[in-house]
RODO-2510 file (C-alpha; in nm, 4 decimals, decimal comma):
residues 70
     n   res          X          Y          Z
     1     x     0,0000     0,0000     0,0000
     2     x     0,2749     0,2479     0,0952
     3     x     0,6006     0,2509    -0,0979
     4     x     0,8914     0,1319     0,1130
     5     x     1,2186     0,3170     0,1366
     6     x     1,5159     0,1193     0,0077
     7     x     1,7422    -0,0380     0,2683
     8     x     2,0538     0,1659     0,3314
     9     x     2,3740    -0,0369     0,3349
    10     x     2,6163     0,1672     0,5383
    11     x     2,6081     0,3295     0,8791
    12     x     2,6649     0,7065     0,8986
    13     x     2,8814     0,8048     1,1947
    14     x     2,7193     1,0857     1,3984
    15     x     2,9313     1,3809     1,5111
    16     x     2,9523     1,5206     1,8630
    17     x     2,9644     1,9013     1,8843
    18     x     3,1775     2,0331     2,1734
    19     x     3,2229     2,3801     2,3261
    20     x     3,5207     2,4781     2,5436
    21     x     3,4401     2,6169     2,8904
    22     x     3,7369     2,8573     2,8858
    23     x     3,7376     3,0147     2,5391
    24     x     3,3995     2,9032     2,3924
    25     x     3,5716     2,7442     2,0911
    26     x     3,3421     2,5052     1,9060
    27     x     3,4795     2,1728     1,7864
    28     x     3,3388     1,8433     1,6617
    29     x     3,4567     1,4834     1,6739
    30     x     3,3132     1,1400     1,5936
    31     x     3,0424     1,0222     1,8339
    32     x     3,1553     0,7961     2,1195
    33     x     2,9345     0,5596     2,3203
    34     x     2,8107     0,7383     2,6313
    35     x     2,7942     1,0841     2,4700
    36     x     2,4860     1,2922     2,5478
    37     x     2,3975     1,6607     2,5220
    38     x     2,5210     1,8802     2,8129
    39     x     2,7712     1,6173     2,9290
    40     x     3,0999     1,7623     3,0574
    41     x     3,3978     1,5783     2,9079
    42     x     3,7695     1,5975     2,9755
    43     x     3,9061     1,6568     2,6270
    44     x     4,1745     1,9014     2,5216
    45     x     4,0598     2,2211     2,3500
    46     x     4,2436     2,2670     2,0176
    47     x     4,2693     2,6449     2,0721
    48     x     4,3522     2,7131     2,4388
    49     x     4,4507     2,3677     2,5680
    50     x     4,1877     2,3577     2,8446
    51     x     4,0735     2,0058     2,9352
    52     x     3,7045     2,0752     3,0080
    53     x     3,4533     2,0797     2,7245
    54     x     3,0736     2,0564     2,7060
    55     x     2,8797     1,8468     2,4536
    56     x     2,6308     2,0880     2,2954
    57     x     2,4925     1,8702     2,0173
    58     x     2,4988     1,5345     1,8416
    59     x     2,4151     1,5277     1,4729
    60     x     2,4752     1,3874     1,1239
    61     x     2,6067     1,6237     0,8564
    62     x     2,3558     1,6976     0,5809
    63     x     2,6002     1,6155     0,2999
    64     x     2,6493     1,2653     0,4460
    65     x     2,2722     1,2129     0,4354
    66     x     2,2562     1,3252     0,0717
    67     x     2,5404     1,0891    -0,0248
    68     x     2,3637     0,8037     0,1510
    69     x     2,0369     0,8631    -0,0364
    70     x     2,2043     0,8183    -0,3751
***
């Protein structure tokens, strides 16, 4: 009755968006198990070297979605 979407073969890796507490630099990295929004993580800031960052978002880039639909 309803057309089915084709099965997608490959998994798209989500990205975790981080913000530094010290200098407010925004950075992203591949998603890791246990990540959630507003989690404080001990990762080094690429700009100031601080070791405290906040996860502000988890997402998939739009261009990756478009490539997957092809």
